[in-house]
C-alpha positions in Angstrom: -5.5 -11.2 -20.5 -4.4 -14.5 -22.2 -1.0 -14.9 -23.8 -2.6 -15.1 -27.3 -4.3 -11.7 -26.6 -0.9 -10.3 -25.6 0.6 -11.5 -28.9 -2.2 -9.8 -30.9 -0.5 -6.4 -30.6 2.7 -7.5 -32.2 3.8 -7.6 -35.9 4.6 -11.0 -37.5 8.4 -10.3 -37.4 8.2 -9.7 -33.7 6.3 -12.7 -32.7 9.1 -15.2 -32.5 11.0 -13.1 -29.9 7.8 -12.4 -27.9 6.9 -16.0 -27.7 10.1 -16.6 -25.7 8.4 -15.0 -22.7 5.9 -17.9 -22.5 7.6 -20.5 -20.3 6.6 -24.1 -20.2 3.4 -24.8 -18.3 2.2 -21.2 -17.8 1.0 -18.2 -19.8 1.0 -15.9 -16.8 -2.7 -15.0 -17.5 -3.8 -15.1 -13.8 -0.7 -13.3 -12.7 -1.2 -10.6 -15.4 -4.7 -10.1 -14.2 -3.5 -9.5 -10.6 -0.8 -7.2 -12.0 -3.3 -5.0 -13.8 -5.3 -4.7 -10.6 -2.2 -3.7 -8.7 -1.3 -1.1 -11.3 -4.6 0.7 -10.8 -4.6 0.6 -7.0 -0.9 1.2 -6.3 0.1 3.7 -3.7 3.6 4.9 -4.0 4.4 5.8 -0.4 3.3 2.7 1.3 6.2 1.6 3.5 4.8 -1.9 3.8 3.5 -3.2 0.5 0.7 -5.7 0.9 0.2 -7.7 -2.2 -2.1 -10.5 -3.3 0.7 -12.0 -5.4 1.2 -15.5 -4.0 2.6 -17.2 -7.1 6.0 -18.9 -6.9 7.9 -18.7 -10.2 11.3 -20.1 -11.1 14.0 -17.5 -11.7 13.7 -17.7 -15.5 9.9 -17.4 -15.2 10.2 -14.2 -13.2 12.3 -12.6 -15.9 9.9 -13.9 -18.6 7.0 -12.4 -16.7 8.8 -9.1 -16.5 9.1 -9.0 -20.3 5.3 -9.4 -20.6 4.8 -6.2 -18.5 6.2 -4.1 -21.3 2.7 -3.7 -22.7 1.9 -1.6 -19.6 4.9 0.6 -19.9 2.9 3.7 -20.4 0.9 3.4 -17.2 1.7 6.1 -14.6 2.4 3.5 -11.9 4.4 1.1 -14.1 7.9 1.8 -12.7 7.1 1.5 -9.0 4.4 -1.0 -9.2 6.4 -3.4 -11.4 9.4 -3.0 -9.0 7.3 -3.9 -6.0 5.6 -6.9 -7.6 9.0 -8.1 -8.8 10.2 -7.9 -5.3 7.3 -10.0 -4.1 7.9 -12.6 -6.8 11.7 -12.7 -6.0 11.0 -13.1 -2.3 8.3 -15.8 -2.9 10.8 -17.7 -5.1 13.7 -17.4 -2.7 11.6 -18.6 0.2 10.8 -21.8 -1.7 14.5 -22.5 -2.3 15.3 -20.7 -5.6 18.2 -18.2 -6.0 20.5 -16.6 -8.5 18.0 -14.4 -10.3 18.6 -12.5 -13.5 16.4 -9.7 -14.8 16.7 -8.2 -18.3 15.6 -4.5 -18.3 17.2 -3.2 -21.4 14.0 -3.0 -23.4 11.8 -1.8 -20.6 11.0 1.6 -19.0 13.1 2.2 -15.9 11.9 0.1 -13.0 12.2 1.5 -9.4 11.8 0.0 -6.0 13.2 -3.6 -6.5 14.1 -4.1 -2.9 12.9 -5.1 0.6 14.4 -8.5 -0.2 15.4 -10.6 2.8 18.0 -13.3 2.3 19.8 -15.4 4.9 23.3 -14.9 6.2 24.4 -18.3 5.1 22.6 -18.1 1.7 22.4 -14.6 0.2 19.7 -13.8 -2.2 21.6 -13.2 -5.5 20.2 -10.8 -8.1 21.8 -9.5 -11.4 20.2 -6.9 -13.6 21.1 -6.4 -17.2 20.1 -2.9 -18.1 19.2 0.4 -16.5 17.2 0.7 -13.4 15.4 3.6 -11.6 15.2 4.7 -8.0 15.6 2.8 -4.7 16.8 -0.5 -6.1 17.9 -2.6 -3.1 16.1 -0.4 -0.6 16.1 -2.1 2.9 17.5 -5.3 1.4 19.2 -7.7 3.8 21.7 -10.5 3.2 21.5 -10.1 -0.6 24.0 -9.7 -3.4 23.1 -7.3 -6.2 25.0 -6.7 -9.5 23.6 -3.9 -11.7 25.0 -3.8 -15.2 23.5 -0.6 -16.3 22.8 3.0 -15.2 21.3 3.5 -11.8 19.2 6.4 -10.6 19.3 7.6 -7.0 18.9 5.7 -3.7 20.3 2.3 -4.7 21.1 0.3 -1.6 19.3 2.8 0.6 19.0 1.5 4.2 20.3 -1.9 3.2 22.0 -4.3 5.7 24.5 -7.1 5.4 24.5 -7.0 1.6 26.9 -6.5 -1.3 26.2 -4.2 -4.3 28.3 -4.1 -7.5 27.6 -1.2 -9.9 28.9 -1.5 -13.4 27.0 1.6 -14.6 26.8 5.2 -13.5 25.2 5.8 -10.1 23.0 8.6 -9.0 23.0 10.3 -5.6 22.1 8.9 -2.2 23.7 5.5 -3.0 24.0 3.4 0.1 22.6 6.2 2.4 22.0 4.8 5.9 23.2 1.4 4.8 24.9 -0.8 7.5 27.4 -3.6 7.2 27.4 -3.5 3.4 30.0 -3.7 0.7 29.7 -1.4 -2.3 31.8 -2.1 -5.4 32.1 -0.2 -8.7 34.1 -0.6 -11.9 33.6 3.0 -12.8 36.0 5.5 -11.1 33.6 8.4 -11.5 31.2 6.6 -9.2 33.6 6.6 -6.3 33.3 10.3 -5.6 29.5 10.2 -5.8 29.3 7.1 -3.5 31.6 8.6 -0.9 29.1 11.4 -0.4 26.4 9.0 1.0 28.0 5.7 2.1 29.0 6.0 5.8 32.2 4.1 6.7 31.3 4.3 10.4 28.2 2.1 9.7 30.7 -0.7 9.0 30.4 -0.2 5.2 33.2 -0.9 2.7 33.7 0.9 -0.6 35.7 -0.9 -3.3 36.9 0.3 -6.8 37.4 -2.5 -9.3 40.4 -1.5 -11.3 40.7 -3.8 -14.4 39.4 -6.8 -12.3 41.5 -6.0 -9.2 39.7 -4.8 -6.1 41.1 -1.6 -4.6 39.6 -0.7 -1.2 38.7 3.0 -1.0 37.7 2.7 2.7 36.8 -0.1 5.1 35.4 0.4 8.5 
């Protein structure tokens, strides 16, 4: 699907905003073709996700590509498949030297499974999300720093290692379950009781409440 074909489904007063997703030098047509194929063959419970996505995008291009996926929001595999493909794109980009990624999810269906990201101890992979997310965001992530400015469903930070997570929206259950050597921060007091149920301090995890900008340690191993 070309970018012009993508635009055809929008009204005139929407086009100016939609055109912003086309970054200089790419219309994502080949990547969208691969994405559609992935949607139709996606298997939810694959522990290792083998993808044919080899493209390397800049951080801004990754977010722009994400916005183009809105047209597939009704697909039954949208949430998980989009999360996994985003993970591949983020890792590809990080491996080529990019960092400090920002994803805008406020106008999209909830995306699950943005995880399996591997940074380096001396150079954490840094990801901020503006908007709500689904399940298992940050799963098995290592040496990464996540900031989620929206509501989070269950399993965020599941089995993560050596990473930091800041939650500025309500969290679901199983947050940080089986995580090791991680720091979890939240600016919402109601999250603290929920997070204490699943974050194990004996796995060298730290839980911090951010009280009007000041960090208050709830527990530290």
